[in-house]
C-alpha positions in Angstrom: 3.4 -67.9 65.7 4.1 -67.0 69.3 7.2 -65.5 70.8 9.8 -68.1 71.6 9.4 -68.1 75.4 5.8 -67.1 75.7 3.5 -69.8 74.3 0.2 -69.0 72.5 -2.1 -70.4 75.2 -5.1 -69.4 77.2 -4.8 -66.6 79.8 -7.0 -64.6 82.1 -9.5 -67.5 82.2 -10.1 -67.2 78.4 -11.0 -70.1 76.2 -8.7 -70.8 73.3 -10.2 -71.6 69.9 -9.1 -75.2 69.1 -8.4 -74.3 65.5 -4.8 -73.9 64.4 -5.2 -70.4 62.9 -6.2 -67.8 65.6 -8.6 -64.9 64.8 -7.6 -61.3 65.3 -9.2 -61.1 68.7 -7.0 -64.0 69.9 -3.9 -62.4 68.5 -4.8 -59.1 70.2 -5.4 -60.9 73.5 -2.1 -62.7 73.2 -0.2 -59.4 72.7 -2.0 -57.8 75.6 -1.1 -60.7 77.8 2.6 -60.5 76.7 2.7 -56.8 77.4 1.1 -57.3 80.8 3.4 -60.2 81.7 6.6 -58.3 81.0 5.3 -54.9 82.3 5.6 -53.2 78.9 2.7 -50.8 79.0 4.7 -48.2 81.0 7.3 -48.1 78.1 4.8 -47.3 75.4 3.4 -43.9 74.5 0.0 -44.6 73.1 -1.9 -42.2 70.7 1.5 -40.7 69.7 2.7 -40.2 66.1 6.3 -39.8 65.2 6.4 -37.1 62.5 10.1 -36.6 62.1 13.5 -38.3 62.7 16.7 -36.6 61.7 20.3 -37.1 62.5 22.1 -34.3 64.4 25.6 -33.2 63.8 26.8 -34.9 66.9 25.4 -38.3 65.7 22.4 -38.3 68.0 18.8 -38.5 66.6 16.2 -35.8 67.0 12.7 -37.4 67.2 9.7 -35.2 66.7 6.3 -36.5 67.9 2.8 -35.3 68.5 -0.1 -36.5 70.5 -3.0 -37.4 68.2 -5.8 -34.9 68.5 -3.6 -32.1 69.7 -3.1 -29.5 66.9 0.2 -27.7 66.6 1.8 -29.4 69.7 5.0 -31.1 68.9 7.7 -32.6 71.2 11.3 -33.0 70.2 13.7 -35.4 72.1 17.2 -36.6 71.4 18.2 -40.2 71.4 21.4 -42.2 70.8 19.7 -44.7 68.5 16.4 -45.2 66.7 14.8 -48.6 66.0 12.0 -48.4 63.3 9.2 -50.9 64.0 6.3 -49.3 62.2 5.3 -52.4 60.3 4.5 -52.7 56.6 0.8 -53.5 56.3 -0.6 -50.0 56.3 0.3 -48.4 53.0 -1.5 -50.3 50.2 0.2 -51.2 47.0 -2.2 -50.9 44.1 -1.8 -52.5 40.6 -1.5 -50.1 37.7 -4.3 -50.9 35.2 -4.4 -49.1 31.8 -7.8 -47.4 31.4 -8.8 -47.7 35.1 -9.5 -44.0 35.3 -12.4 -44.3 32.8 -13.6 -47.6 34.2 -16.9 -46.9 36.1 -16.7 -49.7 38.7 -15.4 -49.6 42.3 -11.8 -50.3 43.2 -10.6 -51.1 46.7 -7.6 -52.7 48.4 -7.8 -55.8 50.7 -6.6 -53.5 53.5 -10.2 -52.1 53.6 -12.0 -55.5 53.3 -14.1 -56.6 56.2 -17.1 -58.8 55.3 -18.5 -60.3 52.1 -22.0 -59.0 52.3 -21.5 -55.7 50.4 -20.6 -57.8 47.3 -23.9 -59.6 47.1 -24.8 -60.5 43.5 -21.9 -58.5 42.1 -19.1 -59.5 39.7 -15.8 -59.1 41.5 -12.2 -59.3 40.1 -9.6 -60.1 42.7 -6.0 -59.2 41.7 -3.4 -61.4 43.4 -2.6 -65.0 44.3 -1.2 -64.8 47.8 -2.9 -65.2 51.2 -5.2 -62.3 51.1 -6.4 -63.0 47.6 -7.0 -66.6 48.3 -9.0 -65.9 51.5 -11.0 -62.9 50.2 -11.9 -64.6 46.9 -13.3 -67.6 48.7 -15.1 -65.4 51.2 -16.7 -63.2 48.6 -17.7 -66.2 46.5 -20.2 -67.1 49.1 -22.4 -64.1 48.1 -21.1 -62.7 44.8 -22.5 -63.5 41.4 -19.1 -64.2 40.0 -15.5 -64.0 41.3 -12.6 -63.7 38.8 -9.0 -64.0 40.0 -6.3 -62.2 38.1 -2.9 -63.8 38.5 0.4 -62.6 37.0 1.6 -66.2 36.6 2.4 -66.8 32.9 0.6 -70.2 33.1 -2.7 -68.7 34.2 -5.5 -69.1 31.7 -9.3 -68.7 32.0 -10.5 -71.7 34.0 -13.1 -72.5 36.5 -11.8 -73.1 40.0 -12.4 -76.5 41.7 -15.3 -76.7 44.1 -16.8 -73.4 42.9 -19.4 -72.8 40.2 -18.8 -69.0 40.3 -15.1 -68.5 40.5 -12.5 -68.4 37.6 -8.8 -67.9 37.4 -7.4 -65.6 34.7 -4.1 -64.1 33.7 -3.4 -60.6 34.7 -5.6 -57.7 33.7 -4.5 -56.1 30.4 -6.8 -53.1 30.5 -10.1 -51.7 31.6 -12.7 -49.9 29.4 -15.2 -47.1 30.0 -18.2 -49.4 29.4 -17.3 -51.5 32.5 -15.4 -54.2 30.6 -12.2 -55.6 32.0 -9.9 -57.4 29.5 -7.4 -60.0 30.7 -4.1 -60.8 29.0 -5.4 -64.3 28.1 -7.9 -62.5 25.8 -11.0 -63.2 28.0 -13.1 -60.3 29.2 -16.0 -59.6 31.6 -18.1 -56.7 32.8 -17.3 -56.3 36.5 -18.6 -54.2 39.4 -15.5 -54.3 41.6 -11.8 -54.7 41.4 -10.2 -55.8 44.6 -6.5 -55.2 44.8 -4.9 -58.0 47.0 -1.5 -56.7 45.9 0.4 -56.2 49.1 1.8 -53.2 50.8 4.5 -50.6 50.4 7.4 -49.9 52.9 6.8 -46.4 54.0 8.9 -44.3 56.4 7.5 -40.7 56.0 9.2 -39.6 59.2 12.7 -40.4 58.0 14.8 -37.6 56.4 17.5 -38.1 53.7 20.1 -38.5 56.4 18.8 -42.0 57.2 21.0 -43.1 54.1 18.4 -45.6 52.9 16.1 -45.5 49.9 13.0 -47.5 49.0 13.1 -48.5 45.4 10.5 -51.0 44.0 9.7 -51.9 47.6 13.3 -52.7 48.4 14.7 -50.9 51.4 18.3 -50.4 50.4 21.1 -50.9 51.5 20.4 -52.9 54.7 22.8 -55.4 56.4 20.8 -58.5 57.2 17.6 -56.6 56.4 18.1 -54.5 59.6 21.0 -52.0 59.6 21.6 -49.1 57.1 25.3 -49.6 56.6 26.4 -45.9 56.8 24.6 -45.2 60.1 24.7 -48.6 61.8 24.1 -49.4 64.5 22.4 -46.1 65.5 19.5 -46.7 63.1 17.8 -50.1 62.5 14.6 -51.7 61.2 12.7 -54.5 62.8 10.1 -56.6 60.8 10.8 -55.9 57.2 10.9 -59.6 56.0 7.7 -61.1 54.7 6.6 -64.7 54.0 7.7 -65.5 57.5 6.5 -66.6 60.9 6.5 -63.1 62.3 6.9 -63.1 66.0 9.9 -65.4 66.5 11.8 -63.7 63.7 11.0 -60.2 65.0 12.0 -61.3 68.5 15.4 -62.5 67.3 16.0 -59.4 65.3 15.2 -57.3 68.4 17.6 -59.4 70.6 20.3 -58.9 68.0 19.8 -55.2 67.8 19.7 -54.9 71.6 22.9 -56.9 71.9 24.7 -54.6 69.4 23.5 -51.4 71.0 24.6 -52.6 74.4 28.1 -53.4 73.0 27.8 -57.1 73.7 27.7 -58.0 70.0 29.9 -56.4 67.3 29.0 -55.6 63.7 31.4 -56.4 60.9 33.1 -53.5 59.1 31.2 -51.4 56.6 33.0 -53.1 53.7 32.1 -56.6 55.0 28.4 -55.6 55.5 28.2 -54.2 52.0 29.6 -57.5 50.6 26.8 -59.3 52.4 24.2 -57.0 50.9 25.7 -57.7 47.4 25.4 -61.4 48.1 21.7 -61.1 48.9 21.2 -59.2 45.7 23.1 -61.8 43.7 21.0 -64.5 45.2 17.8 -62.6 44.2 19.1 -62.2 40.7 20.0 -65.9 40.4 16.4 -66.7 41.3 15.2 -64.1 38.8 13.2 -62.4 41.4 12.2 -58.8 40.9 13.7 -56.2 43.2 10.5 -56.0 45.2 11.1 -59.5 46.4 14.3 -58.6 48.2 12.7 -59.0 51.7 10.7 -62.1 50.6 11.9 -65.0 52.8 9.9 -67.8 51.2 11.5 -71.2 50.5 12.8 -71.9 54.0 15.3 -69.1 54.1 13.6 -67.6 57.2 14.8 -70.5 59.4 18.4 -70.1 58.1 18.1 -66.4 59.0 16.5 -67.1 62.4 19.2 -69.6 63.3 21.9 -67.1 62.2 20.4 -64.4 64.5 20.1 -66.9 67.3 23.7 -67.8 67.0 24.7 -64.1 67.1 22.7 -63.6 70.3 23.8 -66.8 72.0 20.3 -68.1 71.8 19.4 -71.7 71.0 18.4 -72.3 67.4 14.7 -72.4 66.4 13.1 -75.6 67.6 12.8 -78.3 65.0 9.1 -78.8 65.6 8.5 -75.2 64.5 10.2 -75.8 61.2 8.5 -79.1 60.6 5.1 -77.6 61.5 5.6 -74.8 59.0 6.5 -77.3 56.2 3.6 -79.5 57.2 1.1 -76.6 57.0 2.3 -75.6 53.6 1.8 -79.2 52.4 -1.6 -79.4 54.0 -2.7 -76.1 52.6 -1.8 -77.3 49.1 -3.7 -80.6 49.6 -6.7 -79.0 51.4 -7.1 -75.4 50.3 -10.6 -75.1 51.7 -10.1 -77.1 54.9 -6.5 -76.7 56.0 -7.4 -74.5 58.9 -9.6 -77.2 60.5 -8.0 -80.4 59.4 -4.3 -81.5 59.7 -2.2 -84.6 60.1 0.6 -83.4 62.3 -0.8 -83.8 65.8 2.6 -85.3 66.9 4.2 -81.9 66.2 1.5 -80.2 68.4 2.4 -82.7 71.1 6.1 -81.8 70.8 5.3 -78.1 71.0 3.1 -78.6 74.1 5.9 -80.6 75.7 8.4 -77.8 74.9 6.0 -75.2 76.3 5.9 -76.8 79.8 9.2 -75.1 80.7 7.5 -71.7 80.2 4.1 -72.4 81.8 
């Protein structure tokens, strides 16, 4: 998951966890090492919130910010371009459940989940079937009385999960009732204490005005050329990091290199008409797959590597190493075969050896 030329290895005398999936402390340490190695701290204003971005008549961008904790104090500065890198894992997306207002239990989002102990001996419903739902349901099952997973898949029926005597998979929730009962679309029902929404996040840009020329509709940021540039104001406004179901750091790095190349004048964008045709092609592919609009920035199915290699070609950068692609595919296969143990057991040590050999040129 590391940046292309900065391997995810031990630094400052630290000891790296031998497991394949790093904990949050390791990721933080890696990012701190990266920032220190490339002297980035002096370029970052910490404890600063951007509260407004608007386009001036001359084409420049007025950026209004404030120091956290300082009331009424705002700074406004003019810039030639703005690159939005505010992430998309902070504004929770919550499922709409008929009757939820009268339901007496507790509702929360995975964003606020920390440890399983508060759910001791409780009946918990987990909404979702992606990474956070899988991880949290298994974590909570270690202490909860029962865990019930609500999945929107049309094939989901009420069935007990393998290797668990207190976990069941259901179809999506149909409605909740005032007596604490939650009814699923498959007709089953339970009385639950907690509903955990593992339902993802919303793209949110509260600082952007209407002159940004983009809209967020059903979690689709529209219209963006290659998921980065709003066509009408390109290249002066861009977005880094919108795609999901990806290996994040390499993709974001290549997006950043591409944006930097365009802003410097080294790389040219196509015409507005050509960019719009590309956007329409993306939407057509989405419709062919019968994906909902909210999946516009979903890069599952291997598309991320096609996208990465396109960005690399634009930047004059070598394509993504083959071992990264093979390791990603091998992990998906391993996760399906060993859902409880894939973090600690794997069969692709030869790919790790290839990665370590490749890393030698950076260490």
